[in-house]
C-alpha positions as CSV (number, residue, x, y, z in Angstrom):
1,M,73.7,134.5,15.7
2,S,70.7,136.9,15.7
3,T,67.4,136.3,14.0
4,P,66.6,138.5,11.0
5,T,63.7,140.9,11.4
6,A,61.5,142.9,9.1
7,E,62.1,146.1,11.0
8,V,63.3,149.0,8.9
9,Y,65.1,152.0,10.3
10,R,65.8,155.0,8.1
11,I,68.1,158.0,8.6
12,D,68.2,160.8,6.0
13,W,70.5,163.7,5.9
14,L,68.7,167.1,5.4
15,P,70.7,168.7,2.6
16,G,72.2,172.1,3.5
17,T,72.2,171.4,7.2
18,D,73.9,169.3,9.8
19,V,70.6,167.7,10.7
20,L,69.6,164.0,10.4
21,H,66.0,162.9,10.2
22,G,65.3,159.4,11.5
23,V,62.2,157.3,11.0
24,C,61.6,154.2,13.2
25,H,59.8,151.1,12.0
26,C,56.8,152.1,14.1
27,G,56.5,155.4,12.3
28,A,57.9,157.7,15.0
29,E,60.2,160.4,13.7
30,R,62.9,162.5,15.2
31,T,65.7,164.9,14.1
32,A,69.1,165.3,15.6
33,E,72.6,166.5,14.7
34,D,74.3,163.6,16.4
35,P,74.0,160.3,14.6
36,V,74.8,158.3,17.8
37,E,71.9,160.0,19.6
38,L,69.6,159.2,16.7
39,W,70.6,155.5,16.6
40,Q,70.3,155.2,20.4
41,W,66.8,156.6,20.2
42,M,65.8,154.2,17.4
43,L,67.2,151.1,19.0
44,A,65.6,152.0,22.3
45,H,62.1,151.4,20.7
46,P,59.5,151.7,22.1
47,S,60.9,154.1,24.8
48,G,60.4,157.7,23.6
49,H,58.6,156.7,20.4
50,H,55.3,158.3,19.6
51,P,54.2,157.5,16.0
52,A,52.9,160.4,14.0
53,V,49.2,160.4,13.5
54,P,48.6,160.6,9.7
55,S,46.3,163.4,8.6
56,E,43.4,162.8,6.2
57,D,45.3,164.3,3.3
58,Q,48.6,162.4,3.9
59,P,48.6,158.7,3.3
60,T,50.2,156.4,5.9
61,G,53.9,155.8,5.2
62,H,54.4,159.1,3.3
63,R,55.9,162.3,4.6
64,E,55.5,165.7,3.0
65,E,58.6,166.8,1.1
66,P,59.7,170.5,1.3
67,R,58.6,172.4,-1.8
68,S,61.1,174.6,-3.6
């Protein structure tokens, strides 16, 4: 049996596209059309993960949503 962790992985679908947006528990983000590719990238942490550096006007843990 595996031990539970507090790591959270999130994959969102970008409406109107075939694109998925993934966010790793470390804050790194990536987009892809293939869900398998995105999960492999997430589960390979930390290989290929470069957490986004938050700007002064964007609090940590938040991403800017597209404006309509």
